Residue, then its C-alpha position, 0 to 999 in steps of 0.5 A: m248444612k247437608a251438601v245439595d247439587l242445585n244442579l239437579l233442579l233443571p233436569l228434576d223440572a224436566l222430568l217432572t213437565e214432560r213425564s218422559v227421559t227422551e223427551a226431558a233429555r232432548r229438552l236439556g240437550l242431553s242424551p237419553s242414557a245421560m238423562s236415565r242416570t240423573l233420574a237414577r240420582l235424583r231418585r237416591v237423592t229425594g228417596d222417591p222413584l218420582l216417575v214409574q212405568a204405567g205401560r209406555s208412558l211414565v206418571p209422576t208418584p204422589y211425592a212428584e205431583e206435590i212438588c212439581g209447581q214448586v220445582h217449576a217455581l224455583c227453576r223460574d227464579v233461579q234463571t230470572v237471578l242468573q240471566p241478564a235483565a235487559g228487555r225485563l224492565d217494566l216501567a210502570s211497576v217499577h218503585r225506586t228513589f234514586t239520589v242523584r248528586a249535582g251542582e246547583g245550576f244543573v239542579e236549576l236548570m234541569a231537574a224539572p224538565v229531568m223530572a217530567a221525563v221520569a215521571g212520564a214514563a215511570p210514575h213511580v220513580r223519585l228523584r232526591f238531588v243532594p249538594k255537591p260540596d266536593k267530588d269525593a268518590e265514596p258517596l258513589r262507592d257505598g250507595r249513598i248516591d246513585l249517580e253524579i252529575g258534574v265534571l269528572g274530578t277523582s282519581a277512583p279509576e273504577l267509576l264509569t261516565q257517559l258524555l252529557f254535554r259540553d261546557r264553556l266559559v263566558g263573560v257575564a255582566r249587566s245590561g248597559h254595563p260599559i264593557l258592553a258598550a264599545g267594540a269587542v271585549t279586549p283582554e285589557r278591557y276585561a282585565a281592568c273591570g271588577h270582577v265577582a268569582a264563584s269558588r267553593r273553596g272561596e279562592f280568588h284564582g282560577p282559569v281565567d286568572d292562568a290565561l290573562a297571565e299568560l298575557g301579562l295581565s291580571r284582573g282584580v276580583s273583589l268578591v267570591v262567592p259559593r256558586y255560580p248562580d250567586a255570581m250571576r246575582v251579583a253581576a246583574g246588579s252591580d258593576l262586577i262582572a263574572a265568569v260562568p258556564r255558558s249552561c247556567l244562561g238557560n238552554g233549549l228547555t229551560a230559561g235561567p233565573a238568574s240570567q234575568g238582566l244580564e248580557s253574555f260575552d264571550l271571554p277574550v282569553r281562551t279557557a278549557d272547555f269541560v266535559i258535562s257528564a253522568i258518573w257512576h259506579p259499576r255496581l249499577q251498570a247492568d241494573p236496567a232502572h238505573r241504565w234507563l235513569r242515564e238515558t233518560i237524563a242524558a237524552v233531556c240533556r241533549r235537547a237542552y244543550p244540542 
């Protein structure tokens, strides 16, 4: 393919629009002599005079008249592609489907208010929540998912994050459970109870056990289930108690279905708080629709967990 100098497009558009070398030069911040040399080059490239003298003004040739609209459209399209997209987002006309990877607790409590906020502003945007079996960064890298919600648990250095809310573990037990009946929950009373734990990997040991071990105590975990909502349902229907994120109990927007029949209490041991974030790949950082989705989810989370 013969080399084409695309830098000639903007001067050509200015010349065909202004029909004056001086005005076209002023429009592009060039000197009149530089614009004259550019016009001479355009004539050589196209094989057409383009603009010819008619008295004191220049008039376009038939070829110039023919290509004027096309040249203007090309320049507009190039500027649209290369200029930042900020401020050009028309939410009413956005037709996108975003795939979001999130834990079951977030989906159970936040999918409805997030979707309501999205649909209220962008009626043609759809959300697809998918399971979160692990924290592998590859689906973010290759575009299988657009956004992840949760605790950053990958070493992928390029991923970007935005804080949504802070969370902590609390204890839950069925209403009327003996641990709730007699004063403060001490580490000894807590450890003496039967426990159900939530672990995607089926592990019996977790951060609560580490904290108890520092006090020379251990608890008896007799049941492990995959998800926190599962652990809450077991605790609601038995004498086992569970440690779950505070966010699983409900929020300012949605009551947690699994929390019915449960009472919560502060754990008698110290465990680290954890940060729930929106996580995405840098290739979507400047995408205006993706940025709007991130900001919308963050705003909903601020209302739910002030």
